[in-house]
C-alpha positions as CSV (number, residue, x, y, z in Angstrom):
1,M,109.0,-17.5,-91.5
2,N,111.6,-19.5,-89.5
3,F,111.0,-22.9,-88.0
4,R,113.7,-24.5,-86.0
5,F,112.6,-28.0,-86.7
6,A,112.6,-27.5,-90.4
7,A,116.1,-26.0,-90.2
8,L,117.3,-29.0,-88.2
9,L,116.1,-31.4,-90.8
10,A,117.9,-29.6,-93.6
11,L,121.3,-29.7,-91.8
12,C,122.7,-33.1,-92.5
13,V,122.0,-36.7,-93.4
14,L,122.4,-39.7,-91.2
15,I,123.0,-42.9,-93.2
16,I,121.7,-46.1,-91.7
17,G,121.7,-49.7,-92.7
18,A,118.6,-51.0,-94.4
19,P,116.3,-53.1,-92.2
20,A,114.9,-56.4,-93.1
21,G,111.3,-57.1,-94.1
22,V,108.9,-56.0,-96.8
23,A,105.7,-54.1,-96.8
24,A,102.4,-55.8,-96.2
25,K,99.7,-55.5,-98.9
26,N,98.6,-51.9,-98.9
27,Q,95.1,-50.6,-98.9
28,L,95.0,-48.8,-102.3
29,D,93.7,-51.7,-104.5
30,T,90.1,-50.9,-103.5
31,E,90.4,-47.2,-104.3
32,A,88.8,-45.7,-107.4
33,S,91.6,-43.4,-108.4
34,P,93.8,-44.9,-111.1
35,Y,96.8,-43.2,-109.6
36,L,96.2,-44.8,-106.2
37,K,95.5,-48.2,-107.8
38,L,98.9,-47.9,-109.7
39,H,100.6,-47.9,-106.2
40,A,98.6,-50.8,-104.9
41,L,101.5,-53.2,-105.4
42,D,104.2,-50.8,-103.9
43,A,106.3,-52.0,-101.1
44,V,105.0,-49.1,-99.0
45,N,101.9,-49.9,-97.0
46,W,100.0,-46.9,-98.3
47,R,96.7,-45.8,-96.9
48,P,94.2,-43.4,-98.6
49,W,93.5,-40.0,-96.9
50,N,90.3,-40.1,-95.0
51,R,89.0,-39.7,-91.4
52,D,89.5,-43.3,-90.5
53,T,93.1,-43.2,-91.7
54,L,93.9,-40.1,-89.8
55,E,92.4,-41.5,-86.6
56,E,94.5,-44.6,-87.1
57,A,97.6,-42.4,-87.5
58,K,96.9,-40.7,-84.2
59,K,96.6,-44.1,-82.4
60,A,99.8,-45.4,-84.1
61,D,101.6,-42.2,-82.8
62,K,104.0,-42.2,-85.7
63,P,104.9,-39.3,-87.9
64,I,103.0,-39.4,-91.2
65,F,104.9,-39.7,-94.5
66,L,102.5,-38.1,-97.0
67,S,103.1,-38.3,-100.8
68,I,101.0,-36.4,-103.4
69,G,101.1,-37.1,-107.1
70,Y,98.9,-37.9,-110.1
71,L,98.8,-40.5,-112.9
72,A,100.2,-38.5,-115.7
73,C,103.2,-37.3,-113.7
74,H,106.5,-38.5,-115.0
75,W,108.5,-37.8,-111.8
76,C,105.8,-39.5,-109.7
77,H,106.4,-42.7,-111.8
78,V,110.2,-42.3,-111.4
79,M,109.8,-42.1,-107.6
80,R,107.4,-45.0,-107.6
81,K,109.8,-47.3,-109.5
82,E,113.0,-46.1,-107.8
83,S,111.7,-45.9,-104.2
84,F,108.2,-46.9,-103.4
85,A,108.4,-50.3,-105.2
86,D,111.8,-50.9,-103.5
87,P,111.4,-53.4,-100.6
88,I,114.2,-51.7,-98.7
89,V,112.7,-48.2,-98.9
90,G,109.3,-49.7,-98.2
91,A,110.5,-51.4,-95.1
92,V,112.0,-48.1,-93.7
93,I,108.8,-46.2,-94.4
94,N,106.5,-48.9,-93.0
95,R,108.6,-49.3,-89.8
96,D,109.1,-45.6,-89.0
97,Y,106.2,-43.8,-90.5
98,F,102.5,-43.9,-91.2
99,P,102.3,-43.7,-95.0
100,I,99.5,-41.9,-96.8
101,L,99.2,-41.4,-100.6
102,I,97.0,-38.7,-102.2
103,D,95.9,-38.3,-105.8
104,R,96.2,-34.5,-106.2
105,E,93.5,-34.4,-108.9
106,E,91.1,-36.2,-106.5
107,M,91.8,-33.8,-103.6
108,P,93.1,-30.6,-105.1
109,A,92.4,-28.5,-102.0
110,L,94.6,-30.8,-99.9
111,D,97.3,-30.5,-102.5
112,E,97.1,-26.7,-102.4
113,F,97.2,-26.7,-98.6
114,F,100.4,-28.7,-98.4
115,Q,102.0,-26.9,-101.4
116,R,101.4,-23.7,-99.6
117,A,102.8,-25.1,-96.4
118,M,106.1,-26.1,-98.0
119,S,106.3,-22.8,-99.8
120,A,105.9,-21.0,-96.4
121,I,109.1,-22.7,-95.1
122,D,111.0,-22.3,-98.4
123,Q,110.9,-26.0,-99.4
124,P,110.6,-27.2,-103.0
125,T,107.1,-27.7,-104.3
126,G,105.6,-29.5,-107.3
127,W,104.9,-33.2,-107.9
128,P,105.5,-35.6,-106.4
129,L,105.2,-33.6,-103.2
130,N,106.5,-35.5,-100.1
131,V,105.6,-34.1,-96.7
132,F,106.4,-35.3,-93.2
133,L,103.5,-34.6,-90.8
134,T,102.9,-35.0,-87.1
135,P,100.7,-37.9,-86.1
136,D,97.8,-35.4,-86.0
137,A,98.5,-34.5,-89.6
138,K,100.2,-31.1,-89.3
139,P,102.9,-30.4,-91.8
140,V,106.5,-30.2,-90.6
141,W,108.9,-30.5,-93.5
142,G,109.1,-31.9,-96.9
143,G,110.0,-31.4,-100.6
144,A,109.3,-32.6,-104.1
145,Y,111.1,-35.5,-105.7
146,F,113.5,-37.4,-103.5
147,P,116.0,-39.6,-105.4
148,R,116.7,-43.2,-104.4
149,E,120.4,-42.5,-104.0
150,A,122.2,-39.2,-103.2
151,R,122.8,-36.9,-106.2
152,G,125.3,-34.2,-105.6
153,N,124.1,-32.2,-102.7
154,V,120.7,-33.9,-102.7
155,P,120.5,-36.8,-100.2
156,G,118.8,-40.1,-101.0
157,I,115.4,-41.0,-99.7
158,I,116.7,-43.4,-97.0
159,D,119.0,-40.8,-95.7
160,I,116.1,-38.3,-95.5
161,L,113.8,-40.8,-93.8
162,S,116.5,-41.7,-91.3
163,R,117.3,-38.1,-90.5
164,V,113.7,-37.0,-90.1
165,K,113.0,-40.0,-87.9
166,T,116.0,-39.1,-85.7
167,V,114.9,-35.6,-85.2
168,F,111.3,-36.6,-84.5
169,D,112.5,-39.0,-81.9
170,T,114.8,-36.5,-80.2
171,N,112.9,-33.2,-80.8
172,G,109.3,-34.4,-81.0
173,E,107.9,-31.5,-78.9
174,T,109.7,-29.0,-81.2
175,A,108.3,-30.7,-84.2
176,A,104.7,-30.5,-82.9
177,R,105.2,-26.9,-81.8
178,D,106.6,-25.8,-85.1
179,A,103.9,-27.7,-87.0
180,G,101.3,-25.9,-85.1
181,R,103.0,-22.6,-85.7
182,L,103.2,-23.3,-89.4
183,V,99.4,-24.0,-89.6
184,D,98.7,-20.8,-87.5
185,F,101.0,-18.8,-89.8
186,M,99.0,-20.0,-92.9
187,K,95.7,-19.2,-91.2
188,K,97.0,-15.7,-90.1
189,A,98.2,-15.0,-93.7
190,E,94.7,-15.8,-94.8
191,D,93.1,-13.4,-92.3
192,D,95.6,-10.6,-92.6
193,N,96.0,-10.2,-96.4
194,G,92.5,-10.6,-97.7
195,K,90.4,-7.5,-97.3
196,G,90.7,-4.6,-99.8
197,Q,88.7,-2.9,-102.4
198,L,89.9,-3.7,-105.9
199,S,89.9,-1.1,-108.7
200,Y,91.1,-0.8,-112.3
201,V,94.3,0.7,-110.8
202,H,95.2,-2.8,-109.6
203,V,94.2,-4.4,-113.0
204,D,96.4,-1.9,-114.8
205,K,99.3,-2.6,-112.4
206,A,99.0,-6.3,-113.1
207,V,98.9,-5.7,-116.9
208,K,102.1,-3.6,-116.8
209,F,103.8,-6.2,-114.6
210,L,102.9,-9.0,-117.0
211,S,103.8,-7.0,-120.0
212,A,107.3,-6.4,-118.6
213,A,107.7,-10.1,-118.2
214,V,106.9,-11.1,-121.8
215,D,109.5,-13.0,-123.7
216,S,109.5,-10.9,-126.9
217,F,111.8,-13.4,-128.7
218,D,110.3,-16.8,-128.0
219,G,106.8,-16.0,-126.8
220,G,105.1,-16.4,-123.5
221,F,106.8,-15.1,-120.4
222,D,110.5,-15.0,-119.7
223,G,112.5,-18.0,-118.5
224,A,112.0,-21.7,-118.4
225,P,110.2,-24.0,-118.0
226,K,107.3,-22.4,-119.9
227,F,103.8,-23.1,-118.8
228,P,100.8,-21.8,-120.9
229,M,99.9,-19.2,-118.2
230,I,96.5,-18.9,-119.8
231,T,94.9,-16.8,-117.1
232,E,97.7,-14.3,-117.3
233,L,97.5,-14.2,-121.1
234,E,93.8,-13.6,-120.9
235,L,94.4,-10.5,-118.7
236,L,96.7,-9.1,-121.3
237,W,94.2,-9.9,-124.1
238,R,91.4,-8.2,-122.2
239,A,93.7,-5.2,-121.7
240,Y,94.3,-5.1,-125.5
241,L,90.6,-5.2,-126.2
242,R,89.9,-2.4,-123.6
243,T,92.8,-0.1,-124.7
244,G,93.7,-1.1,-128.2
245,R,97.4,-1.3,-127.3
246,A,99.1,-3.4,-129.9
247,N,101.9,-4.7,-127.6
248,Y,99.3,-6.6,-125.4
249,R,97.9,-8.2,-128.5
250,T,101.3,-9.1,-129.8
251,A,102.2,-10.8,-126.5
252,V,99.2,-13.1,-126.6
253,V,99.3,-13.9,-130.3
254,S,103.0,-14.7,-130.0
255,A,102.5,-17.0,-127.0
256,L,99.7,-18.9,-128.7
257,T,101.7,-19.2,-131.9
258,A,104.7,-20.5,-130.1
259,M,102.5,-23.1,-128.2
260,S,100.7,-24.1,-131.4
261,N,103.8,-24.5,-133.5
262,G,106.2,-25.7,-130.8
263,G,106.8,-29.1,-129.2
264,M,104.1,-28.4,-126.6
265,Y,101.5,-29.3,-129.2
266,D,101.2,-32.9,-130.5
267,H,101.4,-32.3,-134.3
268,I,100.3,-35.9,-135.1
269,D,97.3,-36.6,-132.9
270,G,96.4,-33.1,-131.6
271,G,96.1,-31.8,-128.1
272,F,98.6,-29.9,-126.0
273,Y,101.0,-31.2,-123.4
274,R,101.1,-29.6,-120.0
275,Y,104.2,-27.4,-120.5
276,A,107.6,-27.1,-122.1
277,V,110.9,-27.4,-120.3
278,D,112.8,-24.9,-122.5
279,R,112.3,-21.3,-123.3
280,E,111.8,-22.0,-127.0
281,W,108.7,-24.3,-126.4
282,K,110.4,-27.2,-128.3
283,T,110.7,-29.8,-125.5
284,P,107.6,-30.7,-123.5
285,H,106.8,-32.8,-120.5
286,F,104.3,-35.2,-122.2
287,E,101.3,-35.2,-119.8
288,K,98.1,-34.4,-121.8
289,M,95.7,-32.9,-119.2
290,L,92.1,-32.1,-119.8
291,D,92.2,-28.8,-118.0
292,T,95.3,-27.6,-119.9
293,N,93.6,-28.4,-123.2
294,A,90.3,-26.8,-122.2
295,R,92.0,-23.6,-121.1
296,V,94.2,-23.3,-124.2
297,L,91.2,-24.1,-126.4
298,R,89.1,-21.3,-124.8
299,L,91.9,-18.7,-125.3
300,L,92.5,-19.8,-128.9
301,V,88.8,-19.2,-129.7
302,M,88.8,-15.9,-127.9
303,V,91.8,-14.6,-129.8
304,W,90.6,-16.1,-133.2
305,R,87.4,-14.0,-132.9
306,E,89.6,-11.0,-133.2
307,T,92.5,-12.1,-135.5
308,R,90.8,-14.8,-137.7
309,N,94.2,-16.5,-137.4
310,G,93.8,-19.8,-139.4
311,L,96.4,-21.5,-137.2
312,F,94.4,-20.8,-134.1
313,Q,91.2,-22.1,-135.6
314,A,93.0,-25.3,-136.8
315,R,94.5,-26.0,-133.4
316,A,91.2,-25.4,-131.7
317,L,89.3,-27.8,-133.9
318,E,92.2,-30.4,-133.8
319,T,92.1,-30.1,-130.0
320,I,88.4,-30.8,-129.9
321,D,88.9,-33.8,-132.2
322,F,91.6,-35.0,-129.8
323,L,89.3,-34.7,-126.8
324,V,86.5,-36.6,-128.6
325,R,88.8,-39.3,-129.8
326,E,91.1,-39.8,-126.8
327,M,89.4,-38.4,-123.7
328,A,85.7,-39.1,-124.2
329,L,84.3,-41.9,-121.9
330,R,81.1,-43.5,-123.1
331,N,78.1,-41.9,-121.5
332,R,80.3,-40.5,-118.6
333,G,82.1,-37.3,-119.6
334,L,85.8,-36.6,-120.4
335,A,88.7,-38.3,-118.9
336,A,91.3,-36.4,-116.8
337,A,94.6,-37.1,-118.5
338,L,96.9,-39.3,-120.6
339,D,100.1,-40.4,-118.9
340,A,103.4,-38.9,-119.9
341,D,105.1,-42.3,-119.7
342,S,104.5,-45.5,-121.8
343,E,106.4,-48.6,-122.6
344,A,109.2,-48.2,-125.0
345,A,110.6,-50.7,-127.5
346,N,113.1,-51.8,-124.8
347,G,110.3,-52.9,-122.5
348,E,110.9,-50.1,-120.1
349,E,108.6,-47.2,-119.4
350,E,109.9,-43.9,-120.7
351,E,108.5,-40.4,-120.9
352,G,107.2,-39.5,-124.3
353,A,107.9,-43.0,-125.8
354,F,104.6,-43.0,-127.6
355,Y,105.0,-39.5,-129.1
356,T,108.7,-39.3,-130.2
357,Y,110.5,-40.2,-133.4
358,S,114.1,-40.6,-134.6
359,R,115.3,-39.3,-137.9
360,K,115.8,-42.9,-139.0
361,Q,112.3,-43.9,-138.2
362,I,110.9,-40.9,-140.1
363,R,113.1,-41.5,-143.1
364,D,112.2,-45.2,-143.2
365,V,108.5,-44.7,-143.1
366,L,108.3,-41.6,-145.3
367,G,110.8,-42.5,-148.1
368,P,110.8,-39.8,-150.7
369,A,108.4,-37.6,-148.7
370,D,111.1,-37.1,-146.1
371,G,112.3,-34.0,-148.0
372,L,108.9,-32.3,-147.5
373,F,108.8,-33.4,-143.9
374,A,112.2,-31.6,-143.3
375,H,110.7,-28.4,-144.7
376,Y,107.6,-28.5,-142.5
377,Y,108.7,-30.2,-139.3
378,A,111.9,-30.4,-137.2
379,L,112.9,-32.5,-134.3
380,G,113.8,-31.1,-130.9
381,P,115.7,-33.0,-128.2
382,L,114.1,-34.5,-125.1
383,E,114.9,-32.9,-121.8
384,N,118.6,-33.2,-120.9
385,Q,119.3,-35.0,-124.1
386,T,120.8,-34.2,-127.5
387,L,120.2,-35.4,-131.1
388,D,123.6,-36.7,-132.0
389,D,122.7,-39.3,-134.6
390,D,119.8,-40.5,-136.6
391,T,118.7,-43.0,-134.0
392,D,118.2,-40.4,-131.2
393,V,114.5,-39.7,-130.6
394,G,113.0,-36.2,-130.5
395,V,109.7,-34.4,-130.5
396,L,108.2,-32.7,-133.5
397,H,107.8,-29.0,-133.9
398,R,107.1,-26.7,-136.9
399,T,109.9,-25.0,-138.8
400,D,109.8,-21.3,-139.4
401,L,108.6,-21.8,-143.0
402,D,105.0,-21.2,-143.8
403,L,103.0,-23.3,-146.3
404,Q,103.5,-20.8,-149.1
405,Q,107.3,-20.7,-148.7
406,I,107.4,-24.5,-148.6
407,A,105.2,-24.9,-151.7
408,K,107.5,-22.5,-153.5
409,Q,110.7,-24.3,-152.5
410,M,109.2,-27.7,-153.3
411,N,107.8,-26.4,-156.6
412,M,104.3,-27.5,-155.7
413,G,100.9,-25.9,-155.4
414,L,99.5,-24.9,-152.0
415,R,96.7,-27.5,-152.1
416,E,99.1,-30.3,-153.1
417,T,101.5,-29.2,-150.4
418,A,98.8,-29.3,-147.7
419,F,97.5,-32.7,-149.0
420,R,101.0,-34.2,-148.9
421,I,101.7,-32.9,-145.4
422,E,98.5,-34.5,-144.2
423,G,99.7,-37.7,-145.8
424,I,103.0,-37.4,-143.7
425,R,100.9,-37.0,-140.5
426,N,98.9,-40.1,-141.4
427,E,102.1,-42.2,-141.9
428,L,103.6,-41.0,-138.6
429,R,100.3,-41.7,-136.9
430,K,100.4,-45.3,-138.3
431,L,103.9,-45.7,-136.8
432,R,102.4,-44.9,-133.4
433,G,99.8,-47.6,-133.9
434,D,102.4,-50.3,-133.2
435,R,103.4,-48.7,-129.9
436,F,102.1,-49.1,-126.4
437,R,99.7,-46.4,-125.6
438,P,100.0,-44.2,-122.5
439,R,97.7,-45.0,-119.6
440,R,94.5,-43.0,-119.5
441,D,93.3,-41.6,-116.2
442,T,89.6,-42.3,-116.5
443,K,88.5,-40.0,-113.6
444,V,85.7,-37.7,-114.6
445,I,86.5,-34.4,-112.8
446,A,83.7,-31.9,-112.4
447,A,85.7,-28.7,-112.7
448,W,87.8,-29.9,-115.7
449,N,84.7,-31.2,-117.6
450,G,83.1,-27.8,-116.9
451,M,86.1,-26.0,-118.5
452,A,86.0,-28.2,-121.5
453,I,82.2,-27.9,-122.0
454,E,82.5,-24.1,-121.8
455,A,85.4,-24.0,-124.3
456,I,83.7,-26.4,-126.8
457,T,80.5,-24.3,-126.6
458,E,82.5,-21.1,-127.3
459,A,84.2,-22.8,-130.3
460,G,80.8,-23.9,-131.7
461,L,79.5,-20.4,-131.4
462,A,82.5,-18.7,-132.9
463,F,83.0,-21.1,-135.8
464,G,79.3,-21.4,-136.5
465,Q,79.4,-25.2,-136.0
466,P,76.2,-26.4,-134.2
467,Q,77.5,-29.9,-133.9
468,L,80.1,-28.6,-131.4
469,M,77.4,-27.1,-129.3
470,G,75.6,-30.5,-129.5
471,L,78.8,-32.1,-128.3
472,A,79.1,-29.7,-125.4
473,Q,75.5,-30.5,-124.4
474,Q,76.1,-34.2,-124.5
475,V,79.3,-34.0,-122.4
476,Y,77.4,-31.8,-119.9
477,A,74.6,-34.3,-119.6
478,N,76.9,-37.2,-119.3
479,A,79.2,-35.6,-116.7
480,R,76.2,-34.2,-114.8
481,A,74.7,-37.7,-114.5
482,T,78.0,-39.3,-113.6
483,L,78.8,-36.9,-110.8
484,A,75.3,-36.6,-109.3
485,G,75.1,-37.7,-105.7
486,P,72.2,-38.1,-103.1
487,N,70.0,-35.1,-102.7
488,D,71.5,-33.7,-105.9
489,R,74.8,-33.0,-104.2
490,L,77.7,-33.0,-106.6
491,H,80.8,-35.2,-106.4
492,H,84.2,-33.9,-107.4
493,S,85.1,-37.0,-109.4
494,A,84.0,-40.4,-110.4
495,V,85.7,-43.5,-111.9
496,G,83.2,-45.8,-113.6
497,A,80.3,-46.1,-111.2
498,T,82.4,-45.3,-108.2
499,K,82.0,-41.7,-106.9
500,G,84.9,-39.7,-105.5
501,P,85.0,-37.0,-102.8
502,W,82.3,-34.4,-102.5
503,A,82.7,-31.5,-105.0
504,D,84.6,-28.4,-104.1
505,L,84.2,-24.8,-105.0
506,P,85.9,-24.9,-108.4
507,D,83.7,-27.9,-109.4
508,H,80.5,-25.9,-108.7
509,A,81.7,-22.7,-110.3
510,S,83.1,-24.4,-113.4
511,L,80.0,-26.4,-114.1
512,A,77.9,-23.3,-113.5
513,L,80.0,-21.4,-116.1
514,A,79.5,-24.3,-118.5
515,A,75.7,-24.2,-117.9
516,L,75.7,-20.4,-118.5
517,A,77.6,-20.8,-121.7
518,L,75.0,-23.4,-122.9
519,Y,72.2,-21.1,-121.8
520,E,73.6,-18.4,-124.0
521,A,74.0,-20.8,-126.9
522,T,70.6,-22.5,-126.7
523,G,68.3,-20.2,-124.7
524,D,67.2,-23.3,-122.8
525,K,66.2,-22.1,-119.3
526,L,67.2,-25.5,-117.9
527,Y,70.8,-24.4,-118.1
528,L,70.2,-21.1,-116.3
529,D,68.3,-23.0,-113.5
530,E,71.3,-25.5,-113.3
531,A,73.8,-22.6,-113.0
532,S,71.7,-20.9,-110.3
533,N,71.4,-24.3,-108.4
534,F,75.2,-24.8,-108.5
535,A,75.7,-21.2,-107.2
536,R,73.2,-21.7,-104.4
537,Q,74.9,-24.9,-103.4
538,A,78.3,-23.2,-103.4
539,I,76.9,-20.5,-101.1
540,T,75.5,-23.1,-98.7
541,L,78.6,-25.3,-98.7
542,F,81.6,-23.0,-99.0
543,K,80.6,-19.4,-98.0
544,D,82.5,-17.9,-95.0
545,E,79.4,-16.4,-93.3
546,A,81.6,-14.5,-90.8
547,A,84.0,-12.8,-93.2
548,G,82.8,-13.3,-96.8
549,G,84.5,-15.2,-99.6
550,Y,84.4,-18.9,-100.2
551,F,86.4,-21.8,-98.8
552,A,87.7,-24.4,-101.2
553,V,85.9,-27.3,-99.5
554,A,82.8,-28.0,-97.4
555,E,83.1,-28.6,-93.6
556,D,82.3,-32.3,-94.0
557,S,84.9,-32.9,-96.6
558,D,87.9,-35.2,-95.8
559,A,90.1,-32.4,-97.3
560,A,88.9,-30.1,-94.5
561,L,90.5,-32.2,-91.8
562,V,93.7,-30.0,-91.9
563,G,91.9,-26.7,-92.4
564,R,90.0,-24.8,-95.0
565,L,91.6,-22.2,-97.2
566,K,90.0,-19.7,-99.5
567,P,91.5,-20.2,-102.9
568,Y,92.6,-17.0,-104.6
569,L,95.7,-18.3,-106.5
570,D,95.5,-19.6,-110.0
571,V,97.3,-23.0,-109.8
572,P,97.2,-22.8,-112.8
573,N,93.5,-22.6,-113.5
574,P,91.5,-19.6,-112.2
575,S,91.0,-19.9,-108.5
576,G,87.6,-21.1,-107.1
577,N,86.8,-17.7,-105.9
578,A,87.7,-16.1,-109.3
579,Q,85.3,-18.5,-111.0
580,M,82.7,-18.0,-108.4
581,L,82.8,-14.3,-109.0
582,Q,82.3,-14.8,-112.7
583,V,79.3,-17.0,-112.0
584,L,77.8,-14.3,-109.6
585,A,78.4,-11.6,-112.2
586,R,76.7,-13.4,-115.0
587,L,73.8,-14.6,-112.9
588,Y,73.2,-11.0,-111.7
589,Y,73.3,-9.5,-115.2
590,I,71.0,-12.2,-116.6
591,T,68.5,-12.3,-113.8
592,G,68.8,-9.0,-112.0
593,K,68.6,-10.7,-108.6
594,T,70.4,-8.7,-106.0
595,L,71.5,-11.9,-104.2
596,W,74.1,-12.5,-106.8
597,R,75.3,-8.9,-106.9
598,D,75.6,-8.7,-103.1
599,E,77.5,-12.0,-102.9
600,G,79.9,-10.7,-105.5
601,E,80.5,-7.4,-103.7
602,R,81.2,-9.2,-100.5
603,L,83.6,-11.6,-102.2
604,I,85.6,-8.7,-103.8
605,K,85.8,-6.9,-100.5
606,E,87.0,-10.0,-98.6
607,L,89.6,-11.2,-101.1
608,G,90.5,-8.2,-103.1
609,G,93.5,-7.4,-101.0
610,R,95.2,-10.6,-102.0
611,V,95.6,-9.7,-105.6
612,M,96.3,-6.0,-105.3
613,E,100.1,-6.5,-105.7
614,P,100.7,-7.9,-109.2
615,N,102.3,-11.4,-109.6
616,F,101.8,-14.6,-111.5
617,G,99.0,-16.7,-110.2
618,R,96.9,-13.7,-109.1
619,T,95.1,-12.7,-112.3
620,G,92.0,-14.8,-112.2
621,L,90.3,-12.6,-109.7
622,L,91.2,-9.5,-111.8
623,N,89.6,-11.0,-114.9
624,A,86.5,-11.8,-112.8
625,Y,86.5,-8.3,-111.4
626,E,86.2,-6.9,-114.9
627,D,83.3,-9.3,-115.6
628,F,81.6,-8.2,-112.4
629,R,82.1,-4.4,-112.9
630,D,81.9,-4.0,-116.6
631,A,80.0,-6.8,-118.4
632,L,79.0,-6.0,-122.0
633,Q,75.3,-6.8,-122.0
634,I,74.0,-7.7,-125.4
635,V,70.3,-8.4,-126.1
636,V,68.8,-9.4,-129.5
637,I,65.1,-9.0,-129.7
638,G,63.7,-11.5,-132.3
639,G,62.8,-15.1,-132.9
640,R,65.7,-17.4,-132.0
641,G,65.4,-19.4,-135.2
642,A,64.8,-16.4,-137.5
643,R,67.4,-15.6,-140.2
644,D,67.8,-12.0,-139.1
645,T,68.2,-12.9,-135.5
646,R,70.8,-15.6,-136.3
647,R,72.8,-13.0,-138.4
648,L,73.0,-10.6,-135.5
649,A,73.8,-13.3,-133.0
650,W,76.5,-14.7,-135.2
651,T,78.1,-11.2,-135.4
652,V,78.2,-11.1,-131.6
653,M,79.6,-14.6,-131.3
654,R,82.4,-14.0,-133.9
655,T,83.6,-10.9,-131.9
656,S,86.1,-11.2,-129.1
657,L,84.1,-10.0,-126.0
658,P,85.3,-11.8,-122.8
659,T,82.9,-9.8,-120.6
660,R,79.9,-10.7,-122.9
661,V,76.5,-11.5,-121.3
662,F,74.3,-12.4,-124.3
663,Q,70.5,-13.1,-124.5
664,I,68.0,-13.5,-127.3
665,I,64.5,-12.6,-126.2
666,K,61.2,-12.7,-128.0
667,P,59.4,-9.4,-128.8
668,G,57.4,-8.4,-125.7
669,Q,59.5,-10.6,-123.4
670,D,60.5,-8.7,-120.2
671,L,64.0,-8.2,-119.0
672,P,64.8,-7.7,-115.3
673,D,64.1,-4.2,-114.0
674,T,67.9,-3.7,-113.5
675,H,68.7,-4.4,-117.1
676,P,69.6,-1.2,-119.0
677,A,67.7,-2.5,-122.1
678,M,64.5,-3.0,-120.2
679,N,61.5,-1.8,-122.3
680,K,63.5,-1.7,-125.5
681,T,61.7,-2.8,-128.6
682,Q,62.3,-4.0,-132.1
683,L,63.0,-1.5,-134.9
684,D,60.5,-1.7,-137.8
685,G,59.6,-5.3,-136.8
686,K,63.2,-6.5,-137.5
687,A,65.5,-8.4,-135.2
688,T,67.1,-5.7,-133.2
689,A,70.2,-5.7,-131.0
690,Y,71.1,-3.4,-128.1
691,V,74.6,-3.3,-126.6
692,C,74.8,-2.0,-123.1
693,K,77.6,-1.1,-120.7
694,G,76.7,0.2,-117.2
695,Q,73.4,1.9,-117.6
696,I,74.1,3.1,-121.2
697,C,72.8,1.3,-124.2
698,S,73.5,1.7,-127.9
699,L,71.0,2.8,-130.5
700,P,69.0,-0.1,-131.9
701,Q,71.0,-2.2,-134.3
702,T,69.5,-4.2,-137.2
703,D,72.5,-4.3,-139.5
704,A,75.2,-6.9,-138.7
705,R,78.0,-4.6,-139.9
706,E,76.9,-1.7,-137.8
707,L,76.4,-4.0,-134.8
708,R,80.0,-5.2,-135.1
709,Q,81.3,-1.7,-135.1
710,T,79.2,-0.9,-132.1
711,L,80.6,-3.9,-130.3
712,L,84.2,-2.9,-131.1
713,T,83.5,0.7,-129.9
714,M,81.7,-0.2,-126.6
715,R,84.3,-2.8,-125.5
716,R,86.9,0.0,-125.4
717,G,87.3,3.1,-123.4
718,K,87.2,3.9,-119.7
719,P,85.6,1.1,-117.7
720,T,82.2,2.1,-116.2
721,G,83.3,0.6,-112.9
722,S,86.7,2.3,-112.7
723,K,85.7,4.5,-109.8
724,N,85.2,1.4,-107.7
């Protein structure tokens, strides 16, 4: 897609002198978002994004300078300190533009809209994202991080501001016309590429595409930087369970092992960073995000159920411990993130300052234990840095030696080796105690809390730890109360007692999935009713009545002021429509209500065409499609608290079954007429399980070992929905 105005802006840079003056006090100090509050003292006269602000921008008749970031983002802080706090830059922006700042976690649909817009005109995307808009808020041109001064071929921000202003002044009509064309192009792409009937042919194509992109040496997918890509890995894992092909299993196990042993994991305090910048997973960016940890946790549990890999169980439990210790907000839910940056010993904020160590620091604090440390851990360099001497700091990752090898080399027993390594971790943890801690973004985000609740519930079920299910219930209750609005309408986020924007599609779908996981775990119908309520609200607020599928936001949302997109890309979490399809699938299989089935069929028909061609970011809908077409329905008939019932249920919960829909019912309790196990009964008065796929059910199962074999058999083979 070619836009003349965007091309003009990219041609050259006009350098101007800096005007006098500084910014007036901006309007962000009264905002709830910690990220927006952080910019309250900027030299830029920022406004928040809302209807009143956009009306003011129209009246001012100035181009809008829009910046999008988030609290944990390192490069957002770099740009804040370099440019937005600079009175010279602030004066230029305030004089020539109408500045608006967005917290991308507070308004994810807006962020996706502008990221897609920049991608459509081949401009860099990511965070911070800086976009120039017409006075009526249509995107014209932009990019990601702008440096304060020119770097190589990249112009400095004042040069960019000057050039864009000149072209707006001399080619304003072209700017407005191209901006309108860009928005129309995005809308047409939505309309043209959607419809199409999915089948397992498309799932298999995506699996082959991903399999070809696997990094067989370092784990994950080829290239760098390396993101967890959990949705893609889940598609490969499901393919392994369905087909038994070992290479799919190896790809997922290798990726999780690399993440768990590499620098992307915090080996001292637990929890995963957002991604690694290198292909070997040794050097992270240090944001600790709730959604990243929830998604990795869920996949660790899913894969542990098959492999019984002790590393995966350890990382899962350590991650939950991290969430409780660092992210739990008293009576409110889980916080959104921990900042990548914190104050270093020199008084300056640096990325990773809280988490990194030098060889000298380690040697000084550990003394004789330093030899054991060097067998178990190694230091990797920070991004664009080297470890030239003992005072250079790096990030911990595991060596290639396992515990047995280390014990043998150190001439120690396994138990003593493990005990001493835990002592090393404690000493390094104490060293952090004297440092400035990273900022915590205390936003409670509905979708991210939903992901965490579901993952913690699954961990409790898999590991047989009821206290984790109790934790999940408590987080659910707290987050639900924190985010509740008038007439039971849900808010997307909240900080303290201050509510954020109205909830979007992923918020409703994610909390519904969390409620459904809790329903499976407890049998409490309250959670099923909650899930049904979230789904009905989503249908009311987001459904495209004319064409099917679901918009990201409601019509009355401030994020809808530039248009409403239907999310189908996983950025990086499963798209709102993918999660909604999973909700519809589970509700249909549990309740038998045709409303949920019909809504799911229409969603697939409307959006299936967008994921037919395999690519990264398009696998969430394919995973959800499998849930919708081929759920493995498992019913145990027995008393929920009875020993024989618990034994069968635990067998199910310790088996990797991503499409599982599980229920415990009392003898004589009716199932829906659509359920293939309807009218099934106990065998000889014992707790009895039935495993069903499509309209076919297994023979009655009363023995746990036989049940596990039945589960393994029925999760494989040709999908029942393959003809569709």
